[in-house]
N, C-alpha and C positions, 0 to 999 in steps of 0.2 A: 504494500500500500504506500502511496506517495504521501509524505508528511507535508502538511500545509502550514506548519509553524516554523518560524525562522528564528535562529539564534545568532544572526550575524549583524554586524554594524557596517553596511556597505558604504556609508557616507561619512565615515569617521574623520577623513581628512578635509572634508568641506566644512565651511562655516555652517553652524546649525541654523536650520530653517524648518520649523516643526511641520508645516503643511507639506513642504517638499519631501522631507524625510518620511513622514507617515504615508503619503500617497505613493511613494516609491516602494516602500515595504509592502503596502497593500497590493500594489501591482504584481510584485513577486508572488504573493500568496494567490492572487487570481490566476497567474500563469500556471502555478502548480495545480490549482483547482481545475483549470482547463485540461491539463494532462491527465489528471485523475478521472475527470468525467468522460473524456474521450477514450481513454485506455481501459479503465476499470468498469465504467458504467455504459460505455458505448453510446454516449449521449453527445451528439455532434452539434446540433442546431443551437440549443441553449448554451452549450459550452463556448461556442463561437461568439454568441451575443454577449455573454458575460466577460469574455476575454476582451472584446472590443471596448465595451463601456468601462470595465474595471481598470484597464490600463490607460484609457483616455483621460482619466482623472488626473494622474500624475503628469501626463504629457502636456495637458493644458495648464497645469500649475507651472511647469517649466516655461511654457510660452508666456505666461503672465509675468513671471520673474524677469523675463527678457523684454517685456512690453515697452513700447516707446512712449506711452502716455498713460496717464491715470485711467482714462476711458478704456484703453486697450487692456490694461491690467485688470480692471473690473470685469470687462467683457470675457476675458479668458477664464477668470475665476468663476464667473457665472456659468460658463460652459462646463467647467469642472463640477460645479454643484449639480447641474442637470445630469451629467454622466453618473455621478454618485447616486442620485435618485433612481436612475434607470438600473444601476447595478443592484441597489437595494431591492428593486422589484424582482429582478431575476433570481436573487438569492432567496427571497420569500417564496417564489414560485418553485424553486428547486427543493426548498424545505417542505413546503406544503404538499408536494407530490411524492415525497419520500425518496426522491432521487438523491438527495443529500441528507446525511444524518443530521438530526436536529442540533446536537452539540456543536458540530462543525459549522452548521449554518448560523447558529447564534453567535459563535465566535467571529465569523466573517461579518455578520450583520452589525455587531457591536463596533467593529473596526470601521465599517462603512458609515455608521451613524456618527461616530466620532469625527470622521472626515467632513460629514455634512455640517456638523455643529461648528467646526473650525472654519470651514469655507464661508458659512453664513455670517459668522462674526467678522471675518476679514472683509467680506464684501460690504457689510453694513458700516463698519468703521471707516473703510476707504471712501464710501459715498459721503459720509458726514464731514470729511476733512476738506 
């Protein structure tokens, strides 16, 4: 069975950025989930959907960090937020159809919810500045 828990610090040399780091680690878990779903469960459609949306969160965070304006920054983080919402949907669907074990689903959902809260806070505070 493929482990979806990570014990690594891949960004140790980079300046700390909570949303960048957490979205990157979440993307790694999503990639492992995709491998598990496609190899162990032979579930291809939903695993492809969750791979796309779950890795897009961090990719858009990276784009936001490199944004050329405040508007661009907020726009990219808003896309990340929407992708996290979509990922949460796919995780709930996988959980509720018993394709994914509930314990693992709740662990991933908790991480996704944390990303949603952080993104929401950053977007709101950026808009008010």
